Structure formats: C-alpha cells, structure tokens
VMD Tcl script that draws the C-alpha trace (Angstrom):
set ca {
  {-5.46 14.96 6.03}
  {-8.21 14.42 3.81}
  {-10.06 11.50 4.36}
  {-8.18 9.48 1.37}
  {-4.57 9.98 2.48}
  {-5.77 8.99 6.48}
  {-7.47 5.75 4.91}
  {-3.62 5.16 2.89}
  {-1.55 6.15 6.05}
  {-4.50 3.37 8.30}
  {-4.17 0.77 5.05}
  {0.03 1.06 5.18}
  {-0.08 0.27 8.80}
  {-2.36 -2.84 8.51}
  {-1.62 -6.60 7.10}
  {-3.24 -6.61 3.73}
  {-5.16 -10.57 4.87}
  {-7.00 -8.56 7.48}
  {-9.83 -11.12 7.64}
  {-9.12 -13.26 4.97}
  {-7.67 -15.56 7.35}
  {-10.39 -18.00 9.66}
  {-9.16 -16.82 13.66}
  {-7.91 -19.87 15.42}
  {-8.84 -19.22 18.48}
  {-11.36 -16.77 20.06}
  {-8.42 -13.90 20.88}
  {-7.76 -13.94 17.76}
  {-11.08 -13.52 16.01}
  {-12.40 -10.40 18.61}
  {-9.21 -8.58 18.17}
  {-9.01 -9.95 14.01}
  {-12.83 -8.14 13.98}
  {-11.96 -5.02 15.69}
  {-9.61 -4.45 13.97}
  {-11.16 -5.01 10.95}
  {-14.55 -2.48 11.31}
  {-12.24 0.17 12.84}
  {-9.44 -0.33 9.59}
  {-13.79 0.20 7.70}
  {-13.92 3.15 9.88}
  {-10.57 4.56 8.81}
  {-11.48 4.11 4.91}
  {-8.03 1.83 4.49}
  {-7.96 1.51 1.01}
  {-6.68 -2.36 1.80}
  {-9.93 -3.80 2.76}
  {-11.88 -1.51 0.83}
  {-10.72 -1.40 -2.42}
  {-9.31 -4.83 -2.40}
  {-9.52 -7.91 -4.30}
  {-12.20 -11.04 -3.56}
  {-9.18 -13.94 -2.44}
  {-10.59 -17.17 -4.24}
  {-8.50 -19.51 -1.96}
  {-10.18 -17.33 1.73}
  {-13.76 -18.92 0.73}
  {-12.39 -22.57 0.56}
  {-9.70 -21.99 3.30}
  {-12.62 -20.97 5.81}
  {-15.19 -23.64 4.77}
  {-12.76 -26.05 5.15}
  {-11.88 -24.71 8.51}
  {-15.39 -24.51 9.47}
  {-16.44 -27.98 8.15}
  {-13.81 -30.08 11.04}
  {-13.88 -28.03 13.78}
  {-14.47 -29.21 16.27}
  {-17.06 -27.79 18.85}
  {-15.38 -24.31 20.87}
  {-14.94 -24.42 24.54}
  {-14.77 -20.46 26.17}
  {-12.28 -20.74 28.53}
  {-10.33 -16.91 27.20}
  {-11.67 -14.45 30.07}
  {-11.56 -11.03 29.46}
  {-11.62 -8.16 31.59}
  {-14.24 -6.17 30.66}
  {-17.12 -4.83 32.12}
  {-19.63 -7.57 33.47}
  {-22.81 -7.96 30.46}
  {-25.46 -10.30 31.06}
  {-28.72 -11.20 28.97}
  {-30.09 -7.88 28.91}
  {-26.88 -6.35 27.15}
  {-26.88 -8.81 24.64}
  {-31.06 -8.16 24.22}
  {-29.81 -4.45 23.55}
  {-27.71 -5.06 20.87}
  {-30.10 -7.13 18.87}
  {-33.20 -5.05 19.25}
  {-31.08 -2.57 17.75}
  {-28.86 -5.02 14.86}
  {-32.65 -5.81 14.22}
  {-33.42 -1.82 13.37}
  {-30.07 -1.53 11.28}
  {-31.31 -4.78 9.62}
  {-34.75 -3.38 8.72}
  {-33.39 -0.23 7.31}
  {-31.12 -2.58 5.29}
  {-34.02 -4.21 3.98}
  {-35.69 -1.23 2.85}
  {-33.21 1.48 2.38}
  {-29.93 -0.86 0.80}
  {-26.70 -1.85 2.23}
  {-25.47 2.38 1.25}
  {-28.51 4.14 3.39}
  {-27.13 2.90 7.24}
  {-23.57 1.01 6.81}
  {-21.38 3.52 8.44}
  {-23.73 3.91 11.17}
  {-23.71 -0.05 11.53}
  {-19.96 0.10 12.13}
  {-19.48 2.75 13.76}
  {-22.08 0.54 16.52}
  {-20.42 -2.75 16.01}
  {-16.56 -0.59 16.15}
  {-18.10 1.04 19.37}
  {-20.90 -0.96 21.39}
  {-20.00 -4.64 20.46}
  {-16.38 -4.70 20.99}
  {-17.08 -3.37 24.53}
  {-19.53 -6.67 24.86}
  {-17.04 -8.95 22.69}
  {-14.18 -7.60 25.42}
  {-16.79 -8.28 28.51}
  {-17.25 -10.17 31.45}
  {-20.00 -13.16 30.98}
  {-21.42 -15.86 32.15}
  {-20.35 -19.37 29.27}
  {-24.75 -18.97 28.07}
  {-24.59 -15.66 28.29}
  {-21.29 -15.31 26.67}
  {-22.32 -17.48 23.90}
  {-24.87 -15.74 23.04}
  {-23.52 -12.44 23.22}
  {-21.16 -14.43 20.53}
  {-23.79 -15.98 18.57}
  {-25.47 -11.57 17.98}
  {-22.10 -10.15 17.85}
  {-21.61 -12.48 14.62}
  {-25.39 -11.75 13.55}
  {-24.15 -7.98 13.64}
  {-20.77 -8.55 11.00}
  {-22.71 -11.20 9.55}
  {-25.30 -7.83 8.18}
  {-22.15 -6.03 8.33}
  {-20.89 -8.16 5.30}
  {-24.34 -8.52 3.59}
  {-24.26 -4.75 3.66}
  {-20.69 -4.26 2.25}
  {-21.92 -6.58 -0.38}
  {-24.55 -4.47 -1.13}
  {-22.66 -1.12 -1.49}
  {-19.92 -2.95 -4.12}
  {-17.45 -3.67 -1.31}
  {-16.48 -6.97 -2.03}
  {-13.40 -7.41 -0.58}
  {-14.41 -6.11 2.93}
  {-17.82 -8.15 2.40}
  {-15.68 -11.39 1.80}
  {-14.30 -10.27 4.92}
  {-16.46 -10.10 7.40}
  {-18.47 -12.82 6.28}
  {-15.34 -14.52 7.07}
  {-15.02 -13.62 10.93}
  {-18.65 -13.78 11.29}
  {-18.42 -17.43 10.59}
  {-15.51 -17.15 13.34}
  {-17.82 -15.73 15.81}
  {-20.93 -18.17 15.27}
  {-18.67 -21.27 15.31}
  {-16.85 -19.68 18.72}
  {-20.88 -19.35 20.55}
  {-21.25 -22.94 19.27}
  {-24.20 -21.82 16.74}
  {-23.26 -23.79 14.00}
  {-26.78 -23.47 12.32}
  {-25.86 -19.82 11.89}
  {-21.94 -20.78 11.23}
  {-23.72 -22.17 7.93}
  {-25.93 -20.05 6.96}
  {-22.87 -17.77 7.22}
  {-21.04 -19.67 4.54}
  {-24.87 -20.05 2.09}
  {-24.60 -16.07 2.30}
  {-20.57 -16.22 1.09}
  {-21.80 -18.90 -1.89}
  {-24.90 -15.70 -2.74}
  {-21.85 -13.74 -2.79}
  {-19.38 -15.63 -5.29}
  {-22.34 -16.01 -7.66}
  {-22.81 -11.96 -8.01}
  {-19.31 -11.66 -8.65}
  {-18.85 -14.66 -11.24}
  {-17.37 -17.63 -9.08}
  {-19.91 -20.01 -9.47}
  {-17.61 -23.22 -8.75}
  {-16.96 -21.65 -5.32}
  {-20.33 -20.93 -5.05}
  {-21.73 -23.65 -5.66}
  {-19.03 -25.75 -3.09}
  {-19.47 -23.23 -0.48}
  {-23.43 -24.09 -0.73}
  {-22.83 -27.53 -0.71}
  {-20.13 -27.05 2.36}
  {-23.05 -25.27 4.39}
  {-25.77 -28.21 3.75}
  {-23.07 -31.07 4.58}
  {-21.72 -29.02 7.72}
  {-24.87 -29.22 9.57}
  {-26.79 -32.62 8.45}
  {-30.05 -33.31 9.94}
  {-29.38 -30.48 12.16}
  {-30.74 -27.69 9.61}
  {-34.37 -26.87 9.71}
  {-35.84 -27.85 6.16}
  {-36.09 -24.16 5.50}
  {-32.41 -23.46 6.15}
  {-31.72 -27.04 4.34}
  {-34.23 -25.64 1.14}
  {-31.88 -22.51 1.09}
  {-28.91 -23.90 0.84}
  {-30.23 -25.81 -2.11}
  {-31.91 -22.92 -4.16}
  {-28.10 -21.21 -3.51}
  {-26.51 -23.97 -4.90}
  {-28.95 -23.72 -7.77}
  {-28.06 -19.89 -8.56}
  {-24.76 -20.57 -9.06}
  {-25.46 -23.58 -10.92}
  {-28.06 -22.20 -12.73}
  {-24.66 -19.63 -13.95}
  {-22.73 -22.11 -15.20}
  {-25.28 -23.17 -17.48}
  {-25.45 -26.58 -15.76}
  {-29.58 -27.96 -16.27}
  {-29.59 -31.25 -15.03}
  {-27.84 -30.41 -12.11}
  {-29.85 -26.97 -11.57}
  {-33.24 -28.73 -11.73}
  {-32.09 -31.66 -9.78}
  {-31.03 -28.60 -6.45}
  {-34.31 -27.41 -6.90}
  {-36.11 -29.93 -6.76}
  {-34.99 -31.00 -2.74}
  {-35.29 -27.41 -2.35}
  {-39.13 -27.72 -2.68}
  {-38.37 -31.36 -1.15}
  {-37.43 -29.87 1.31}
  {-40.00 -26.72 1.67}
  {-42.43 -28.36 1.69}
  {-41.25 -30.00 5.45}
  {-41.34 -27.06 6.67}
  {-42.58 -25.12 9.90}
  {-41.30 -21.71 10.77}
  {-41.93 -22.17 14.24}
  {-38.82 -24.59 14.25}
  {-36.85 -22.16 12.48}
  {-33.92 -19.90 13.48}
  {-35.93 -16.08 13.59}
  {-32.41 -15.31 11.26}
  {-34.49 -17.69 8.55}
  {-37.42 -17.02 9.12}
  {-38.11 -14.72 5.56}
  {-37.62 -17.27 3.82}
  {-41.40 -17.43 2.03}
  {-43.73 -19.14 -0.56}
  {-42.56 -15.89 -2.24}
  {-38.51 -15.45 -1.38}
  {-38.89 -19.24 -3.11}
  {-40.67 -18.26 -6.01}
  {-38.17 -15.60 -6.40}
  {-35.65 -17.99 -6.44}
  {-36.70 -20.42 -8.60}
  {-37.46 -16.42 -10.93}
  {-33.59 -16.22 -10.78}
  {-32.38 -19.61 -12.22}
  {-35.15 -19.77 -14.84}
  {-34.37 -16.28 -16.73}
  {-30.33 -17.71 -15.89}
  {-31.27 -20.76 -17.70}
  {-33.31 -19.02 -20.86}
  {-36.78 -20.50 -19.10}
  {-38.57 -16.63 -19.81}
  {-41.41 -18.09 -19.51}
  {-41.32 -20.45 -16.83}
  {-38.78 -16.76 -14.68}
  {-41.93 -15.02 -15.97}
  {-44.22 -17.17 -13.89}
  {-42.11 -17.46 -11.02}
  {-41.64 -13.38 -11.17}
  {-45.01 -12.86 -11.07}
  {-45.96 -15.36 -8.23}
  {-43.28 -13.54 -6.26}
  {-44.33 -10.35 -6.77}
  {-48.04 -11.41 -6.37}
  {-47.86 -11.76 -2.50}
  {-47.97 -8.04 -2.22}
  {-45.29 -6.69 0.19}
  {-46.02 -4.15 2.39}
  {-42.70 -2.30 1.73}
  {-40.17 -4.28 4.28}
  {-38.33 -6.01 2.40}
  {-38.49 -3.73 -0.57}
  {-35.08 -4.56 -1.96}
  {-36.27 -7.91 -2.54}
  {-39.87 -6.63 -4.67}
  {-36.88 -4.63 -6.82}
  {-34.90 -7.69 -7.87}
  {-37.40 -9.98 -8.62}
  {-39.11 -6.59 -11.09}
  {-36.16 -6.90 -12.42}
  {-36.25 -10.34 -12.72}
  {-39.50 -10.41 -14.69}
  {-38.56 -7.31 -16.60}
  {-35.02 -9.43 -17.28}
  {-37.57 -12.50 -18.29}
  {-40.20 -10.46 -20.50}
  {-36.61 -9.30 -23.01}
  {-35.64 -13.01 -23.11}
  {-39.32 -14.04 -24.54}
  {-38.53 -11.01 -27.44}
  {-40.71 -8.39 -25.99}
  {-38.43 -5.28 -25.43}
  {-41.19 -2.71 -24.64}
  {-42.99 -4.70 -22.14}
  {-39.58 -5.45 -20.19}
  {-39.03 -1.47 -20.38}
  {-42.09 -0.75 -18.90}
  {-41.19 -3.57 -16.24}
  {-38.36 -1.34 -15.30}
  {-39.89 1.52 -15.25}
  {-41.74 -0.02 -12.08}
  {-38.91 -1.72 -10.47}
  {-37.11 2.34 -10.53}
  {-39.95 2.94 -9.01}
  {-39.84 0.44 -6.40}
  {-35.86 1.50 -5.90}
  {-36.19 5.38 -5.46}
  {-35.73 5.09 -1.40}
  {-32.45 1.94 -2.32}
  {-28.95 3.02 -2.23}
  {-27.66 -0.70 -3.45}
  {-24.85 -1.38 -5.78}
  {-26.17 -4.15 -5.85}
  {-29.80 -3.17 -7.79}
  {-27.46 -1.16 -9.83}
  {-25.78 -3.43 -11.10}
  {-28.98 -5.34 -12.14}
  {-30.31 -2.44 -13.53}
  {-26.84 -2.45 -15.30}
  {-27.19 -5.94 -17.07}
  {-30.34 -5.47 -18.17}
  {-28.96 -1.71 -19.91}
  {-26.78 -4.65 -22.13}
  {-29.07 -6.92 -22.99}
  {-31.69 -4.58 -23.99}
  {-28.92 -2.78 -26.52}
  {-29.49 -4.33 -29.48}
  {-33.59 -3.15 -29.48}
  {-32.12 0.65 -28.39}
  {-33.20 2.23 -32.18}
  {-37.41 1.21 -31.89}
  {-39.23 3.81 -30.69}
  {-40.58 2.60 -27.57}
  {-37.41 2.28 -26.08}
  {-36.20 5.36 -26.89}
  {-38.99 6.90 -24.37}
  {-38.28 4.35 -22.17}
  {-34.68 6.08 -21.73}
  {-36.68 9.84 -21.68}
  {-38.87 8.49 -18.64}
  {-35.72 6.32 -16.99}
  {-33.21 9.37 -17.02}
  {-35.43 10.81 -14.23}
  {-34.87 7.91 -11.76}
  {-31.19 8.17 -9.88}
  {-30.53 4.00 -10.26}
  {-30.63 5.03 -13.86}
  {-29.31 7.71 -13.68}
  {-25.93 5.91 -11.65}
  {-26.23 3.16 -14.36}
  {-25.67 5.92 -17.05}
  {-22.43 7.84 -15.06}
  {-21.10 4.21 -14.84}
}
mol new
graphics top color blue
foreach p $ca { graphics top sphere $p radius 0.5 }
foreach p [lrange $ca 0 end-1] q [lrange $ca 1 end] { graphics top cylinder $p $q radius 0.2 }
display resetview
C-alpha cells in the first residue's frame, strides 16, 4: 500500500470534524489532540486537505471567551512525571521552534509531530501533581501551537486550524489564559492570510477582551496589530490607523521582563514589520518602505530568517507600489538570497503576490534581467512551477 492509499484508508476512519470542535473536557481534549497527531503522521487526507471552517473559529473563540476556570479532576493512569519531564519537553520544543524560525515550517514539521505523538502523548497520559499537571498542559499547548504555526507555514491550512483549536483548549485546561489568548491571536494571523479578514479582526478582538487587564502591554500591543493587519486588508484605513495607534500606546508601556517567554520576540523591529505590512496593504508605499527599512536595519543575526524574508518582501512591494519596479526587483533578489534555506509555503505566497503585481512591467529590460537571475533560486522556481 502506498502512502497515499494509507492516507485515504486512515481518513475514511476519521470524523471529518476531527480537531475542529472545542473539547468540553480534559479527557476529550487529550483524545482529540492525540488522534490528530496520529492522523497527521498517517497523512490522512481529511485533515491534510480539508477546507478552512469559519464557524469553527467562531465556535472555539466564543466557547473559550465564556469558559470558566477549569479543574483537573480527571486522573490519568500512566507513569508519574515531575517538573524535570516538563522542562525536558519544553527544551526539545524550543529546538523545533528555532528550526522553524530559521528554516521554515516545512523543514522539521513532521519530526515535531512524531515527537508529540510519542513523548507528548506519554506526558498527557501520565500522573502528576496538580501544579505539575498544569505546567505540563501549558507546555503541550505551546507545542501544539507550534505545530499549528508550522502547518500554517507549510500551506496545510485546515490542519493548522485544527491544531490551533486544540492548543486553545489545552491552554485553557492548563489555566494559562494568556497563552490561550495568544492562540486566538495566531488564529487571527492565519485568517488574514487566507482572506477571511472580518473573522481575523474578530479573533484579535476576542483575544484582547478575553484577558482584559491581565495581559501585558506587549501582548495587548500584538492583539492590536493583528486586528490592524486584518483591517488593512479590508481597506478600512481609519480603523486600521486607530488600532495601530493603540498598539503603539501599549507598546511604549512594555517591560519585557514581565512578558511570558513566548512573546518576548515582539520587539521594535517586529512592531515596525507589522506597520510595514499594514501600510503596504493600505497602498501607502512611502510609509511602508520606511517601516520595512527600519525593521531590516536592526541587523538580525539570522535567528528569525523567515521574518527577515517577509520584511524584505514588504520593502519590495512598497517600491513596486511607488512605481519603482527595478528597485523592487533588486530587493526581491535580496529576499531570495535570504530564502535559500527556507522551506515555507508562506514565503512562496509572498513571492507569488509580487510576481502578479510585477506582471504589467514584465516587458522592460530590467525586469527581464530580474527573471533571468531569480530562476536560479529554489523559492522562485516553486512560484513559477505553480
């Protein structure tokens, strides 16, 4: 039996809604996420090739928003684990996160899922003190959130949506309300990417409302910029500007020492990158160019290579929007050099959008030269093949 046949067979045994429903209890959540990991490894077509479900976003966000704090009364029957097990698990997930940032979601995604389906499953079925159990659930929620991001970056949008929903439930079960809100924030990012802008804005609002004053200024600023990203794509300049103003107001109050570890990456450069995206989408190329240049001028060390690629593409789009096609192409060549190590469907999508915008200028000599150079890069080859 081929892998494709195995995937079809596995898919036939699975409910089409696997992972799309917010679990009502811890036991249901553990069963759902472990099934989802295994279905992913089995390449079940129902989860790998399904369609995005807007109602699933709405139902999960509303259920989370209204949820009361949970109690972990259900007692697993596996081996007992302690804080050292959770720390070891987190350290391993951190390595996968570093590879994701540096090489893209497609690079080690399947290895992460295999780790979750073995060690993650073992930990979820283990016995622990209530405090350790909460830490463990929060750690597995973060790992499942990473699985969602890597699936999203790989273009597996239905699968990513399912992982996001399960990460949301695990974070809530572990009483980690801030992490849960960050999951909704990530859902908003994906919703904007796939063109569901109104849902994206709503998800960012729910994330902000669901934690209120408990969120740090850094986290609140990120909620506002996610809403702004969606509003920019909708073309609502007034509302977008308002959201960006709120983001700056919150960001100026931040103290990174107060932030959870997983949001500390959001610094001045990342904020500038978000502004660049918004102003590009609002057709303000001069301002977009300013913020993209500001982001790239921080001299990154390659740790966030994919983010550097995105910012470089925003700068190229800004030049193109200003009528500077040849300068835009020169910047894209810089992005392609950055992207040689990246395996990311999102990166290819940025290039695809650029190539469509570039098409009217395709007959100029400078653009023909660009195409001759770009064809040597793997990401551009993917775009042309598609």
